[in-house]
Backbone as XML, in Angstrom:
<?xml version="1.0"?>
<chain id="A" units="angstrom">
  <residue number="1" name="MET">
    <atom name="N" x="62.552" y="-91.763" z="64.001"/>
    <atom name="CA" x="62.947" y="-91.490" z="62.984"/>
    <atom name="C" x="63.001" y="-92.392" z="61.836"/>
  </residue>
  <residue number="2" name="LYS">
    <atom name="N" x="62.530" y="-92.186" z="60.819"/>
    <atom name="CA" x="62.589" y="-93.146" z="59.723"/>
    <atom name="C" x="64.160" y="-93.287" z="58.999"/>
  </residue>
  <residue number="3" name="PHE">
    <atom name="N" x="64.511" y="-94.276" z="58.571"/>
    <atom name="CA" x="65.738" y="-94.435" z="58.152"/>
    <atom name="C" x="65.477" y="-95.073" z="56.841"/>
  </residue>
  <residue number="4" name="ILE">
    <atom name="N" x="64.490" y="-95.948" z="56.749"/>
    <atom name="CA" x="64.677" y="-97.025" z="55.293"/>
    <atom name="C" x="63.756" y="-96.042" z="54.441"/>
  </residue>
  <residue number="5" name="GLU">
    <atom name="N" x="64.293" y="-95.785" z="53.531"/>
    <atom name="CA" x="63.706" y="-95.101" z="52.101"/>
    <atom name="C" x="63.839" y="-96.050" z="50.902"/>
  </residue>
  <residue number="6" name="SER">
    <atom name="N" x="62.783" y="-95.532" z="50.082"/>
    <atom name="CA" x="62.286" y="-96.313" z="48.811"/>
    <atom name="C" x="63.274" y="-96.200" z="47.989"/>
  </residue>
  <residue number="7" name="LYS">
    <atom name="N" x="64.303" y="-95.160" z="48.009"/>
    <atom name="CA" x="65.255" y="-94.854" z="47.435"/>
    <atom name="C" x="66.719" y="-94.475" z="47.924"/>
  </residue>
  <residue number="8" name="PRO">
    <atom name="N" x="67.622" y="-94.880" z="46.952"/>
    <atom name="CA" x="68.951" y="-94.335" z="47.478"/>
    <atom name="C" x="68.985" y="-92.487" z="47.974"/>
  </residue>
  <residue number="9" name="LEU">
    <atom name="N" x="69.743" y="-92.713" z="48.981"/>
    <atom name="CA" x="70.160" y="-91.139" z="49.514"/>
    <atom name="C" x="71.158" y="-90.863" z="48.924"/>
  </residue>
  <residue number="10" name="LEU">
    <atom name="N" x="71.516" y="-89.095" z="49.000"/>
    <atom name="CA" x="72.722" y="-88.630" z="48.983"/>
    <atom name="C" x="73.300" y="-88.968" z="50.085"/>
  </residue>
  <residue number="11" name="ALA">
    <atom name="N" x="74.756" y="-88.971" z="50.200"/>
    <atom name="CA" x="75.704" y="-89.189" z="51.216"/>
    <atom name="C" x="75.204" y="-87.545" z="52.431"/>
  </residue>
  <residue number="12" name="LYS">
    <atom name="N" x="74.757" y="-86.423" z="51.478"/>
    <atom name="CA" x="74.617" y="-85.246" z="52.238"/>
    <atom name="C" x="73.523" y="-85.472" z="52.959"/>
  </residue>
  <residue number="13" name="GLU">
    <atom name="N" x="72.348" y="-86.010" z="52.586"/>
    <atom name="CA" x="70.830" y="-86.350" z="53.262"/>
    <atom name="C" x="71.281" y="-87.041" z="54.216"/>
  </residue>
  <residue number="14" name="VAL">
    <atom name="N" x="71.940" y="-88.229" z="54.326"/>
    <atom name="CA" x="72.474" y="-89.288" z="55.457"/>
    <atom name="C" x="73.074" y="-88.208" z="56.459"/>
  </residue>
  <residue number="15" name="GLU">
    <atom name="N" x="74.194" y="-87.438" z="55.876"/>
    <atom name="CA" x="74.810" y="-86.746" z="57.070"/>
    <atom name="C" x="73.907" y="-85.781" z="57.660"/>
  </residue>
  <residue number="16" name="ASP">
    <atom name="N" x="72.978" y="-85.011" z="57.249"/>
    <atom name="CA" x="71.530" y="-84.272" z="57.412"/>
    <atom name="C" x="71.151" y="-85.056" z="58.709"/>
  </residue>
  <residue number="17" name="LYS">
    <atom name="N" x="70.501" y="-86.657" z="58.500"/>
    <atom name="CA" x="69.755" y="-87.284" z="59.209"/>
    <atom name="C" x="70.386" y="-87.710" z="60.559"/>
  </residue>
  <residue number="18" name="PHE">
    <atom name="N" x="71.680" y="-87.654" z="60.546"/>
    <atom name="CA" x="72.316" y="-87.939" z="61.903"/>
    <atom name="C" x="73.198" y="-86.693" z="62.324"/>
  </residue>
  <residue number="19" name="LYS">
    <atom name="N" x="73.022" y="-85.649" z="61.771"/>
    <atom name="CA" x="73.683" y="-84.520" z="62.679"/>
    <atom name="C" x="73.273" y="-84.422" z="64.153"/>
  </residue>
  <residue number="20" name="GLY">
    <atom name="N" x="73.943" y="-83.845" z="64.834"/>
    <atom name="CA" x="73.934" y="-83.959" z="66.153"/>
    <atom name="C" x="73.902" y="-84.809" z="66.951"/>
  </residue>
  <residue number="21" name="GLU">
    <atom name="N" x="74.034" y="-86.329" z="66.719"/>
    <atom name="CA" x="73.562" y="-87.671" z="67.432"/>
    <atom name="C" x="75.409" y="-87.649" z="68.002"/>
  </residue>
  <residue number="22" name="GLU">
    <atom name="N" x="75.359" y="-88.079" z="69.241"/>
    <atom name="CA" x="76.393" y="-88.459" z="69.971"/>
    <atom name="C" x="76.980" y="-89.808" z="69.706"/>
  </residue>
  <residue number="23" name="LYS">
    <atom name="N" x="77.742" y="-90.152" z="68.862"/>
    <atom name="CA" x="78.074" y="-91.507" z="68.643"/>
    <atom name="C" x="79.585" y="-91.519" z="68.144"/>
  </residue>
  <residue number="24" name="GLU">
    <atom name="N" x="80.348" y="-92.751" z="68.388"/>
    <atom name="CA" x="81.890" y="-92.760" z="68.063"/>
    <atom name="C" x="81.453" y="-93.318" z="66.111"/>
  </residue>
  <residue number="25" name="LEU">
    <atom name="N" x="82.370" y="-92.462" z="65.798"/>
    <atom name="CA" x="82.147" y="-93.032" z="64.210"/>
    <atom name="C" x="83.034" y="-94.531" z="63.787"/>
  </residue>
  <residue number="26" name="THR">
    <atom name="N" x="82.613" y="-95.118" z="63.027"/>
    <atom name="CA" x="83.674" y="-96.301" z="62.533"/>
    <atom name="C" x="84.544" y="-95.866" z="61.761"/>
  </residue>
  <residue number="27" name="TYR">
    <atom name="N" x="85.708" y="-96.657" z="61.418"/>
    <atom name="CA" x="86.765" y="-96.349" z="60.422"/>
    <atom name="C" x="85.853" y="-95.995" z="59.174"/>
  </residue>
  <residue number="28" name="ASN">
    <atom name="N" x="85.168" y="-96.403" z="58.602"/>
    <atom name="CA" x="84.774" y="-96.201" z="57.513"/>
    <atom name="C" x="83.843" y="-95.024" z="57.310"/>
  </residue>
  <residue number="29" name="GLU">
    <atom name="N" x="83.215" y="-94.803" z="58.837"/>
    <atom name="CA" x="82.404" y="-93.519" z="58.586"/>
    <atom name="C" x="83.478" y="-92.062" z="58.542"/>
  </residue>
  <residue number="30" name="LYS">
    <atom name="N" x="84.585" y="-92.453" z="59.133"/>
    <atom name="CA" x="85.496" y="-91.420" z="59.370"/>
    <atom name="C" x="85.920" y="-91.035" z="58.202"/>
  </residue>
  <residue number="31" name="LEU">
    <atom name="N" x="86.231" y="-92.143" z="57.386"/>
    <atom name="CA" x="86.739" y="-91.615" z="56.291"/>
    <atom name="C" x="85.888" y="-90.748" z="55.322"/>
  </residue>
  <residue number="32" name="MET">
    <atom name="N" x="84.279" y="-91.542" z="55.205"/>
    <atom name="CA" x="83.536" y="-90.569" z="54.399"/>
    <atom name="C" x="83.367" y="-89.566" z="54.643"/>
  </residue>
  <residue number="33" name="GLU">
    <atom name="N" x="83.475" y="-89.035" z="56.297"/>
    <atom name="CA" x="83.244" y="-87.734" z="56.633"/>
    <atom name="C" x="84.460" y="-86.864" z="56.073"/>
  </residue>
  <residue number="34" name="GLU">
    <atom name="N" x="85.674" y="-87.502" z="56.009"/>
    <atom name="CA" x="86.993" y="-86.572" z="55.735"/>
    <atom name="C" x="86.642" y="-86.626" z="53.978"/>
  </residue>
  <residue number="35" name="HIS">
    <atom name="N" x="86.624" y="-87.409" z="53.317"/>
    <atom name="CA" x="86.167" y="-87.115" z="52.047"/>
    <atom name="C" x="85.138" y="-86.035" z="51.850"/>
  </residue>
  <residue number="36" name="SER">
    <atom name="N" x="84.147" y="-86.249" z="52.531"/>
    <atom name="CA" x="83.051" y="-85.272" z="52.091"/>
    <atom name="C" x="83.525" y="-83.748" z="52.187"/>
  </residue>
  <residue number="37" name="GLN">
    <atom name="N" x="84.525" y="-83.611" z="53.278"/>
    <atom name="CA" x="84.985" y="-82.339" z="53.705"/>
    <atom name="C" x="85.970" y="-82.084" z="52.695"/>
  </residue>
  <residue number="38" name="CYS">
    <atom name="N" x="86.399" y="-82.737" z="51.756"/>
    <atom name="CA" x="87.365" y="-82.289" z="50.884"/>
    <atom name="C" x="86.651" y="-81.320" z="49.649"/>
  </residue>
  <residue number="39" name="TYR">
    <atom name="N" x="85.422" y="-81.491" z="49.623"/>
    <atom name="CA" x="84.642" y="-81.000" z="48.772"/>
    <atom name="C" x="83.873" y="-79.736" z="49.295"/>
  </residue>
  <residue number="40" name="GLU">
    <atom name="N" x="83.812" y="-78.661" z="48.913"/>
    <atom name="CA" x="82.702" y="-77.576" z="49.303"/>
    <atom name="C" x="81.532" y="-77.670" z="48.411"/>
  </residue>
  <residue number="41" name="ILE">
    <atom name="N" x="80.281" y="-78.265" z="49.055"/>
    <atom name="CA" x="79.379" y="-78.460" z="47.952"/>
    <atom name="C" x="78.147" y="-78.581" z="49.026"/>
  </residue>
  <residue number="42" name="THR">
    <atom name="N" x="77.216" y="-77.747" z="48.684"/>
    <atom name="CA" x="75.621" y="-77.564" z="49.338"/>
    <atom name="C" x="75.127" y="-78.880" z="49.013"/>
  </residue>
  <residue number="43" name="LYS">
    <atom name="N" x="73.749" y="-79.279" z="49.781"/>
    <atom name="CA" x="72.789" y="-80.164" z="49.671"/>
    <atom name="C" x="72.193" y="-79.700" z="48.457"/>
  </residue>
  <residue number="44" name="THR">
    <atom name="N" x="71.898" y="-78.305" z="48.366"/>
    <atom name="CA" x="71.060" y="-78.164" z="47.474"/>
    <atom name="C" x="72.092" y="-77.828" z="45.906"/>
  </residue>
  <residue number="45" name="LYS">
    <atom name="N" x="73.445" y="-77.639" z="45.997"/>
    <atom name="CA" x="73.799" y="-77.970" z="44.669"/>
    <atom name="C" x="74.107" y="-79.575" z="44.363"/>
  </residue>
  <residue number="46" name="MET">
    <atom name="N" x="73.863" y="-80.251" z="45.244"/>
    <atom name="CA" x="74.506" y="-81.825" z="45.339"/>
    <atom name="C" x="72.817" y="-82.330" z="44.487"/>
  </residue>
  <residue number="47" name="ASN">
    <atom name="N" x="71.745" y="-81.503" z="45.247"/>
    <atom name="CA" x="70.700" y="-82.315" z="44.284"/>
    <atom name="C" x="70.694" y="-81.621" z="42.839"/>
  </residue>
  <residue number="48" name="GLU">
    <atom name="N" x="70.975" y="-80.540" z="42.839"/>
    <atom name="CA" x="70.989" y="-79.901" z="41.127"/>
    <atom name="C" x="72.088" y="-80.766" z="40.289"/>
  </residue>
  <residue number="49" name="LEU">
    <atom name="N" x="73.262" y="-81.230" z="40.887"/>
    <atom name="CA" x="74.266" y="-82.371" z="40.260"/>
    <atom name="C" x="73.276" y="-83.611" z="40.049"/>
  </residue>
  <residue number="50" name="LYS">
    <atom name="N" x="72.796" y="-84.135" z="41.077"/>
    <atom name="CA" x="72.005" y="-85.360" z="40.787"/>
    <atom name="C" x="71.003" y="-85.219" z="39.762"/>
  </residue>
  <residue number="51" name="LYS">
    <atom name="N" x="70.580" y="-84.227" z="39.653"/>
    <atom name="CA" x="69.155" y="-83.833" z="38.746"/>
    <atom name="C" x="69.565" y="-83.951" z="37.423"/>
  </residue>
  <residue number="52" name="GLU">
    <atom name="N" x="71.186" y="-83.193" z="37.048"/>
    <atom name="CA" x="71.828" y="-82.958" z="35.684"/>
    <atom name="C" x="72.439" y="-84.294" z="35.276"/>
  </residue>
  <residue number="53" name="LEU">
    <atom name="N" x="73.038" y="-84.874" z="36.422"/>
    <atom name="CA" x="73.441" y="-86.415" z="35.757"/>
    <atom name="C" x="72.254" y="-87.538" z="35.506"/>
  </residue>
  <residue number="54" name="SER">
    <atom name="N" x="71.174" y="-87.148" z="36.318"/>
    <atom name="CA" x="70.207" y="-88.198" z="35.969"/>
    <atom name="C" x="69.550" y="-88.408" z="34.578"/>
  </residue>
  <residue number="55" name="GLU">
    <atom name="N" x="70.098" y="-87.357" z="33.893"/>
    <atom name="CA" x="69.795" y="-87.133" z="32.430"/>
    <atom name="C" x="70.505" y="-87.938" z="31.491"/>
  </residue>
  <residue number="56" name="ILE">
    <atom name="N" x="71.777" y="-88.249" z="32.178"/>
    <atom name="CA" x="72.860" y="-89.406" z="31.521"/>
    <atom name="C" x="72.773" y="-90.400" z="31.721"/>
  </residue>
  <residue number="57" name="VAL">
    <atom name="N" x="72.672" y="-90.927" z="33.281"/>
    <atom name="CA" x="72.790" y="-92.311" z="33.762"/>
    <atom name="C" x="71.544" y="-92.205" z="34.604"/>
  </residue>
  <residue number="58" name="GLU">
    <atom name="N" x="71.318" y="-93.532" z="35.159"/>
    <atom name="CA" x="70.092" y="-94.009" z="35.881"/>
    <atom name="C" x="70.428" y="-93.017" z="37.203"/>
  </residue>
  <residue number="59" name="GLU">
    <atom name="N" x="69.294" y="-92.940" z="38.095"/>
    <atom name="CA" x="69.392" y="-91.975" z="39.278"/>
    <atom name="C" x="70.420" y="-92.877" z="40.161"/>
  </residue>
  <residue number="60" name="GLU">
    <atom name="N" x="70.586" y="-93.921" z="40.174"/>
    <atom name="CA" x="71.088" y="-94.641" z="41.246"/>
    <atom name="C" x="72.532" y="-94.498" z="41.207"/>
  </residue>
  <residue number="61" name="ILE">
    <atom name="N" x="72.859" y="-94.506" z="39.510"/>
    <atom name="CA" x="74.276" y="-94.046" z="39.278"/>
    <atom name="C" x="74.673" y="-92.741" z="39.268"/>
  </residue>
  <residue number="62" name="ALA">
    <atom name="N" x="73.701" y="-91.906" z="39.378"/>
    <atom name="CA" x="73.918" y="-90.268" z="39.697"/>
    <atom name="C" x="74.013" y="-89.909" z="41.002"/>
  </residue>
  <residue number="63" name="ILE">
    <atom name="N" x="73.464" y="-90.849" z="41.823"/>
    <atom name="CA" x="73.932" y="-90.559" z="43.062"/>
    <atom name="C" x="74.894" y="-91.118" z="43.782"/>
  </residue>
  <residue number="64" name="LYS">
    <atom name="N" x="75.554" y="-92.246" z="43.220"/>
    <atom name="CA" x="76.619" y="-92.826" z="43.626"/>
    <atom name="C" x="77.908" y="-91.813" z="43.274"/>
  </residue>
  <residue number="65" name="ILE">
    <atom name="N" x="77.809" y="-91.120" z="41.874"/>
    <atom name="CA" x="78.552" y="-90.265" z="41.465"/>
    <atom name="C" x="78.699" y="-88.716" z="42.332"/>
  </residue>
  <residue number="66" name="CYS">
    <atom name="N" x="77.496" y="-88.542" z="42.769"/>
    <atom name="CA" x="77.637" y="-87.417" z="43.805"/>
    <atom name="C" x="78.258" y="-87.712" z="45.233"/>
  </residue>
  <residue number="67" name="ASP">
    <atom name="N" x="77.843" y="-88.763" z="45.474"/>
    <atom name="CA" x="78.767" y="-89.321" z="46.740"/>
    <atom name="C" x="80.050" y="-89.617" z="46.694"/>
  </residue>
  <residue number="68" name="VAL">
    <atom name="N" x="80.521" y="-89.848" z="45.504"/>
    <atom name="CA" x="82.067" y="-90.064" z="45.331"/>
    <atom name="C" x="82.497" y="-88.923" z="44.901"/>
  </residue>
  <residue number="69" name="LEU">
    <atom name="N" x="81.959" y="-88.234" z="44.169"/>
    <atom name="CA" x="82.324" y="-87.018" z="43.409"/>
    <atom name="C" x="83.951" y="-87.099" z="42.864"/>
  </residue>
  <residue number="70" name="PRO">
    <atom name="N" x="83.846" y="-87.966" z="41.920"/>
    <atom name="CA" x="85.075" y="-88.487" z="41.186"/>
    <atom name="C" x="85.796" y="-87.106" z="40.332"/>
  </residue>
  <residue number="71" name="PHE">
    <atom name="N" x="86.933" y="-86.900" z="40.545"/>
    <atom name="CA" x="87.678" y="-85.822" z="39.863"/>
    <atom name="C" x="88.488" y="-86.211" z="38.650"/>
  </residue>
  <residue number="72" name="SER">
    <atom name="N" x="88.483" y="-87.594" z="38.558"/>
    <atom name="CA" x="89.504" y="-88.157" z="37.717"/>
    <atom name="C" x="88.620" y="-88.865" z="36.650"/>
  </residue>
  <residue number="73" name="LYS">
    <atom name="N" x="88.918" y="-88.952" z="35.461"/>
    <atom name="CA" x="88.355" y="-89.890" z="34.444"/>
    <atom name="C" x="88.574" y="-91.340" z="34.825"/>
  </residue>
  <residue number="74" name="SER">
    <atom name="N" x="89.697" y="-91.521" z="35.231"/>
    <atom name="CA" x="89.781" y="-93.118" z="35.437"/>
    <atom name="C" x="89.092" y="-93.649" z="36.756"/>
  </residue>
  <residue number="75" name="THR">
    <atom name="N" x="88.534" y="-92.362" z="37.895"/>
    <atom name="CA" x="87.672" y="-92.964" z="38.843"/>
    <atom name="C" x="86.534" y="-93.091" z="38.599"/>
  </residue>
  <residue number="76" name="LEU">
    <atom name="N" x="85.938" y="-92.251" z="37.466"/>
    <atom name="CA" x="84.634" y="-92.279" z="37.233"/>
    <atom name="C" x="84.198" y="-93.417" z="36.169"/>
  </residue>
  <residue number="77" name="LYS">
    <atom name="N" x="85.167" y="-93.838" z="35.589"/>
    <atom name="CA" x="85.234" y="-95.116" z="34.727"/>
    <atom name="C" x="84.965" y="-96.269" z="35.485"/>
  </residue>
  <residue number="78" name="THR">
    <atom name="N" x="85.844" y="-96.104" z="36.556"/>
    <atom name="CA" x="85.658" y="-97.445" z="37.348"/>
    <atom name="C" x="84.436" y="-97.316" z="38.007"/>
  </residue>
  <residue number="79" name="LEU">
    <atom name="N" x="84.028" y="-96.472" z="38.591"/>
    <atom name="CA" x="82.736" y="-96.566" z="39.203"/>
    <atom name="C" x="81.490" y="-96.875" z="38.120"/>
  </residue>
  <residue number="80" name="LEU">
    <atom name="N" x="81.426" y="-96.492" z="36.889"/>
    <atom name="CA" x="80.391" y="-96.923" z="35.817"/>
    <atom name="C" x="80.602" y="-98.227" z="35.318"/>
  </residue>
  <residue number="81" name="VAL">
    <atom name="N" x="81.710" y="-98.607" z="35.556"/>
    <atom name="CA" x="82.113" y="-100.297" z="35.310"/>
    <atom name="C" x="81.231" y="-101.074" z="36.419"/>
  </residue>
  <residue number="82" name="GLY">
    <atom name="N" x="81.490" y="-100.732" z="37.698"/>
    <atom name="CA" x="80.642" y="-101.376" z="38.679"/>
    <atom name="C" x="79.466" y="-101.198" z="38.784"/>
  </residue>
  <residue number="83" name="PHE">
    <atom name="N" x="78.697" y="-100.635" z="38.101"/>
    <atom name="CA" x="77.158" y="-100.354" z="38.224"/>
    <atom name="C" x="77.210" y="-101.211" z="36.588"/>
  </residue>
  <residue number="84" name="GLY">
    <atom name="N" x="77.884" y="-102.002" z="35.986"/>
    <atom name="CA" x="77.765" y="-102.699" z="34.523"/>
    <atom name="C" x="77.370" y="-101.464" z="33.027"/>
  </residue>
  <residue number="85" name="GLU">
    <atom name="N" x="77.813" y="-100.428" z="33.572"/>
    <atom name="CA" x="77.428" y="-99.261" z="32.619"/>
    <atom name="C" x="78.966" y="-99.416" z="31.915"/>
  </residue>
  <residue number="86" name="GLU">
    <atom name="N" x="78.264" y="-99.014" z="30.244"/>
    <atom name="CA" x="78.984" y="-99.102" z="29.160"/>
    <atom name="C" x="80.026" y="-97.587" z="29.245"/>
  </residue>
  <residue number="87" name="VAL">
    <atom name="N" x="81.340" y="-97.873" z="29.124"/>
    <atom name="CA" x="82.149" y="-96.882" z="29.467"/>
    <atom name="C" x="82.274" y="-95.875" z="28.036"/>
  </residue>
  <residue number="88" name="GLU">
    <atom name="N" x="81.285" y="-95.427" z="27.634"/>
    <atom name="CA" x="81.630" y="-94.467" z="26.378"/>
    <atom name="C" x="82.343" y="-93.138" z="26.521"/>
  </residue>
  <residue number="89" name="GLU">
    <atom name="N" x="83.479" y="-92.615" z="25.791"/>
    <atom name="CA" x="84.237" y="-91.613" z="26.209"/>
    <atom name="C" x="83.511" y="-90.711" z="26.095"/>
  </residue>
  <residue number="90" name="GLU">
    <atom name="N" x="82.745" y="-90.300" z="25.252"/>
    <atom name="CA" x="81.458" y="-89.411" z="25.144"/>
    <atom name="C" x="80.590" y="-88.743" z="26.486"/>
  </residue>
  <residue number="91" name="LYS">
    <atom name="N" x="80.553" y="-90.036" z="26.994"/>
    <atom name="CA" x="79.455" y="-89.999" z="28.184"/>
    <atom name="C" x="80.213" y="-89.395" z="29.271"/>
  </residue>
  <residue number="92" name="VAL">
    <atom name="N" x="81.435" y="-90.291" z="29.327"/>
    <atom name="CA" x="82.352" y="-89.689" z="30.452"/>
    <atom name="C" x="83.087" y="-88.483" z="30.633"/>
  </residue>
  <residue number="93" name="ASP">
    <atom name="N" x="83.013" y="-87.884" z="29.261"/>
    <atom name="CA" x="83.716" y="-86.607" z="28.875"/>
    <atom name="C" x="82.063" y="-85.620" z="29.597"/>
  </residue>
  <residue number="94" name="LYS">
    <atom name="N" x="81.034" y="-85.813" z="29.235"/>
    <atom name="CA" x="80.085" y="-85.152" z="29.394"/>
    <atom name="C" x="79.761" y="-85.379" z="30.660"/>
  </residue>
  <residue number="95" name="ILE">
    <atom name="N" x="79.507" y="-86.246" z="31.342"/>
    <atom name="CA" x="79.601" y="-86.317" z="32.979"/>
    <atom name="C" x="81.022" y="-85.344" z="33.759"/>
  </residue>
  <residue number="96" name="MET">
    <atom name="N" x="82.185" y="-85.454" z="33.030"/>
    <atom name="CA" x="83.180" y="-84.854" z="33.685"/>
    <atom name="C" x="82.800" y="-83.091" z="33.603"/>
  </residue>
  <residue number="97" name="GLU">
    <atom name="N" x="82.308" y="-82.869" z="32.314"/>
    <atom name="CA" x="81.797" y="-81.377" z="32.326"/>
    <atom name="C" x="81.103" y="-81.101" z="33.338"/>
  </residue>
  <residue number="98" name="ILE">
    <atom name="N" x="80.074" y="-81.608" z="33.684"/>
    <atom name="CA" x="79.157" y="-81.335" z="34.353"/>
    <atom name="C" x="79.703" y="-81.353" z="35.902"/>
  </residue>
  <residue number="99" name="LEU">
    <atom name="N" x="80.260" y="-82.224" z="36.255"/>
    <atom name="CA" x="81.182" y="-82.486" z="37.551"/>
    <atom name="C" x="81.850" y="-81.322" z="37.825"/>
  </residue>
  <residue number="100" name="SER">
    <atom name="N" x="82.837" y="-80.380" z="36.752"/>
    <atom name="CA" x="83.576" y="-79.328" z="36.798"/>
    <atom name="C" x="82.878" y="-78.184" z="36.960"/>
  </residue>
  <residue number="101" name="LYS">
    <atom name="N" x="81.167" y="-78.187" z="37.037"/>
    <atom name="CA" x="80.379" y="-77.016" z="37.048"/>
    <atom name="C" x="80.429" y="-77.023" z="38.591"/>
  </residue>
  <residue number="102" name="TYR">
    <atom name="N" x="80.117" y="-77.719" z="39.378"/>
    <atom name="CA" x="79.848" y="-78.248" z="40.669"/>
    <atom name="C" x="81.147" y="-78.121" z="41.801"/>
  </residue>
  <residue number="103" name="ILE">
    <atom name="N" x="82.122" y="-78.970" z="41.524"/>
    <atom name="CA" x="83.076" y="-79.291" z="42.112"/>
    <atom name="C" x="84.530" y="-78.941" z="41.772"/>
  </residue>
  <residue number="104" name="LYS">
    <atom name="N" x="85.404" y="-78.265" z="42.408"/>
    <atom name="CA" x="86.823" y="-78.059" z="42.184"/>
    <atom name="C" x="87.831" y="-79.211" z="42.921"/>
  </residue>
  <residue number="105" name="PRO">
    <atom name="N" x="88.923" y="-79.279" z="41.995"/>
    <atom name="CA" x="89.885" y="-79.923" z="42.809"/>
    <atom name="C" x="89.824" y="-80.368" z="44.299"/>
  </residue>
  <residue number="106" name="PRO">
    <atom name="N" x="89.826" y="-81.269" z="45.113"/>
    <atom name="CA" x="89.930" y="-81.668" z="46.208"/>
    <atom name="C" x="90.849" y="-80.932" z="47.042"/>
  </residue>
  <residue number="107" name="LYS">
    <atom name="N" x="90.640" y="-79.982" z="48.223"/>
    <atom name="CA" x="91.668" y="-79.760" z="48.945"/>
    <atom name="C" x="92.317" y="-80.871" z="49.688"/>
  </residue>
  <residue number="108" name="LYS">
    <atom name="N" x="93.362" y="-80.664" z="50.413"/>
    <atom name="CA" x="94.108" y="-81.492" z="50.829"/>
    <atom name="C" x="93.580" y="-81.912" z="52.005"/>
  </residue>
  <residue number="109" name="SER">
    <atom name="N" x="93.628" y="-83.325" z="52.189"/>
    <atom name="CA" x="92.885" y="-84.168" z="53.590"/>
    <atom name="C" x="93.840" y="-83.578" z="54.651"/>
  </residue>
  <residue number="110" name="LYS">
    <atom name="N" x="93.181" y="-83.909" z="55.850"/>
    <atom name="CA" x="93.646" y="-83.609" z="57.115"/>
    <atom name="C" x="95.267" y="-84.359" z="57.328"/>
  </residue>
  <residue number="111" name="LYS">
    <atom name="N" x="95.023" y="-85.740" z="56.879"/>
    <atom name="CA" x="96.156" y="-86.544" z="56.880"/>
    <atom name="C" x="97.132" y="-86.086" z="56.062"/>
  </residue>
  <residue number="112" name="ALA">
    <atom name="N" x="97.035" y="-85.689" z="54.764"/>
    <atom name="CA" x="97.882" y="-85.260" z="53.986"/>
    <atom name="C" x="98.746" y="-83.799" z="54.552"/>
  </residue>
  <residue number="113" name="LYS">
    <atom name="N" x="97.847" y="-82.965" z="55.077"/>
    <atom name="CA" x="98.760" y="-81.914" z="55.772"/>
    <atom name="C" x="99.362" y="-82.432" z="56.810"/>
  </residue>
  <residue number="114" name="GLU">
    <atom name="N" x="99.137" y="-83.117" z="57.513"/>
    <atom name="CA" x="100.259" y="-83.749" z="58.628"/>
    <atom name="C" x="101.534" y="-84.128" z="58.095"/>
  </residue>
  <residue number="115" name="SER">
    <atom name="N" x="101.345" y="-84.977" z="57.116"/>
    <atom name="CA" x="102.664" y="-85.710" z="56.569"/>
    <atom name="C" x="103.373" y="-84.549" z="56.167"/>
  </residue>
</chain>
């Protein structure tokens, strides 16, 4: 199985590649899995979201936005700054508008339910 790609992959694509493999998840992998389960979004919808975001920001940034699925403007701004992107309020509002078409507020995580 080939894992080295010439472009970044969406988390859902990586998840599909490892489905069915029996291995103990690392702490970070468990967190990523829990985060991804908070949102109900299919791989097809994720690709549509990536395509729409790529019209506003570079594909690499669009992929990271898809992986993180920020629900707040502050999280999105932090992500954009991390890529050296200018944080224009108009751009942030447009991205949040696009995200709202694909995701709803996250369901409570298993840890939050146990508390």
